[in-house]
Phi, psi and omega in degrees: 000345183299318183299326181294316181296318179296315182297316180295318179298319179296319179297313182300320179296312182295322182293318182288320178294316182298326182267005169080026176215162179255128183288136173233154181267116180290153178297143179273125181286141178271356182286127178293331183291342182290341183248011179218168181228143178268356180281125181293141181288135176276145180291133179273126180273145175285161175301149179294156179285134176294333181298328183256000188271137167271100188300313182298317180294321179293320174303313183298324184273324193244345183254130179299141188272067178264357180232147168267100188264145170285147180283065184221128179251112180264135186237344179200167179203156177208121182064236180261014180243145174233160187229138182270170178293344177270359179089007180279144179258137178232140172277119190267100175253029171250321181045052178064031188059070175062032185248314184279074187300325182261015182078201184255141177055045176293126186302318181293318179292318177303314182296318182297317180293315181297316181295317181291321179298325180286338182264300183193117186258334180203137176222350184083168182272022170284346187228166176284135184239108185305315182296326177295316177298318180297316181290321178298318179299316180297315180300316183287322180290340181247027179202188177274357187287154173253328182214156181233150170239136184250143178217211189239351186198171177293319179299317178296320178298318179290324174300318179297319179295321178295315178298317179300316181297319179293319179295319177299319178294319178299320178297338178266008177088011180271123179267335182240077185284138180243131173249124180265125176235185187253148169297146182068014177281170173212122184235003176132174186256350175289164196296314180289319178297323177292322177295329178284346181281122185274050177225100185306332181299331180279347182272342188302124177090357184244007182269179174228116183062030179086003182238146168274194173304128185285162175102014177240136176233153187234143176228164177291130180300136178072011177256094184295323181296317178293322178298314179299319179294320180294319179296318178301321180293312186284346178280356178254126178275127176306144187304315181296322178292321179297320179296330180275004177087013180266159178220121176266148178190166180284120175272319184194159165247123186242117185221149168275131176302331172218127179285119181273290181296340180280001175119020180058066181249109179293145177288149178268122180307324179295321178296315181289329175296320177295319179298317179298316181294319180297320177293318178297319183290329185259348184085009179276175181252143173262118181252133175244124176274105183254019187303316180265325187272344185282177180061040170092355186302327185265000184100346167242160184297322182235144181296328182297339177295334180283341182249003169074028177233164173246111179286160174278328181219139172215156187241155180215154174194226176038260186292348184303323178252006179064020182120344173274129185299121174198144174225162179212145175236115183254147181217157179232161175057221181302324182297333183289348183240016181288315183276136182234170181308130180095346182269340177199148184196169176205128180297309184273339190305127176072025180289165186304320183294309181297319182288330174298320176296315179300319178295322179296317178297314180301316180297316181297316179300317184289326189260358185233024176051040184296321182296324175298318179295320180299315181294315182293313181289330177294319177294319177299317181295317179299314181297319180293317179293322177297321179296318178295320178298324178293327179285328184231066184292344177282344182255311188250146174251222186284161177250136181213166180125180180236146173053233179256037168234089187237148176227144174238132184284138171258121187294152183300326182261024182287341183088006178204159174268171175299320180298321179291324178291326174298319176297322177297318180296325179299322179295338178268001179090024180232125178264125178228177180216139177289159169231082189087182187286342187228023177226128173266127185258137177244112179225069181288168171306150183291349181261012181302145183263168177301317181296322180290324175296317177301317181295319178297318179296320178298314182291321179294320179297323178298319179295317179294318181301319180292325176293324182287343178083000000 
């Protein structure tokens, strides 16, 4: 029993020191009432039966209205197809918004999740987790990263990157760290990630005194000259602040290699080269948000490979678990050692179940030539969408994007929005998703076949044809 006492004592010491306080033992109350309650326990009701439930009505009554949902109830899926409660089949070119990389009910992913669930699904990060180590090793061996931190979502991964950048800046003596991001960017819905998002419409109602979380500045995406001017500006501390002992400086430049929610805008290698140089010159970090573009979506494993730079920190989520919630924040060099015990954490992050899913996705990508398929099917999709656009130039504009992250523009005078055209496609049995008001986004599973791409193009053309009259 001695080893147990020693181990527990060591943990308590490290935990209290890491969190910046010294543990003390509170006095034990002799009152019997302190450990009991006189309030009678209420009977816990079981969940209602789905057989008797009106799903739409229950959503309306019990679920907060934070989403604009299509009136469609999906109950099962296989490969690139999903099925509604009415028995209708849909070709899924949303894949959970670029998340179900291996499609639905993938046998390898199913087996990995089932086996891990049967063995051990969660223990917290108080202990070593073999699957977490395995997934971290794969991520680092297949990227520029040296170390990984695991969480549960893209927003959490970006929050972690923001914290890392601020801590790194603090270590350099900067009291007022500035992170430069892009207009029309999207980095998540949590408060700091939302503050980093360069779309004011998402900020409405969440500020304090008219401000979001301070320390973010925005520039036009792919405008290197504007970026250079902004960095020059933030590297100067205002005179009054300097007198007060404060120092302003660039903490990081945070960019998506391709803007997804901003309209499927690919990054310009020259712009990213300028960002890399500015970070090198100032000692700041280059952060890449790979939440949507990473894990093979663009035809390379990571989006930064398409713009020719090596970031100091990059984030991943969505496809990382193939639909099982998991996020990761990877870092290299000095940045990989900025965070220490007590400075950042996650209860669920990197648990055995989520990491088993991540390892299964990673294995499938590596062993099944998935990246080759992404490039080939992406080219097929681009050519097909361009052909439809030529037939209906009053409705559709240009096609853009990388791999299987493609967008087609809906013209301003088309008589419909991207969202309305997505609704039309749904009636034809094709699920799509808008990327802003005037771009229809195609993000099918990475395992989509040539035949399925052809079928999707046929169904989309029918929707466009009906709009054209």
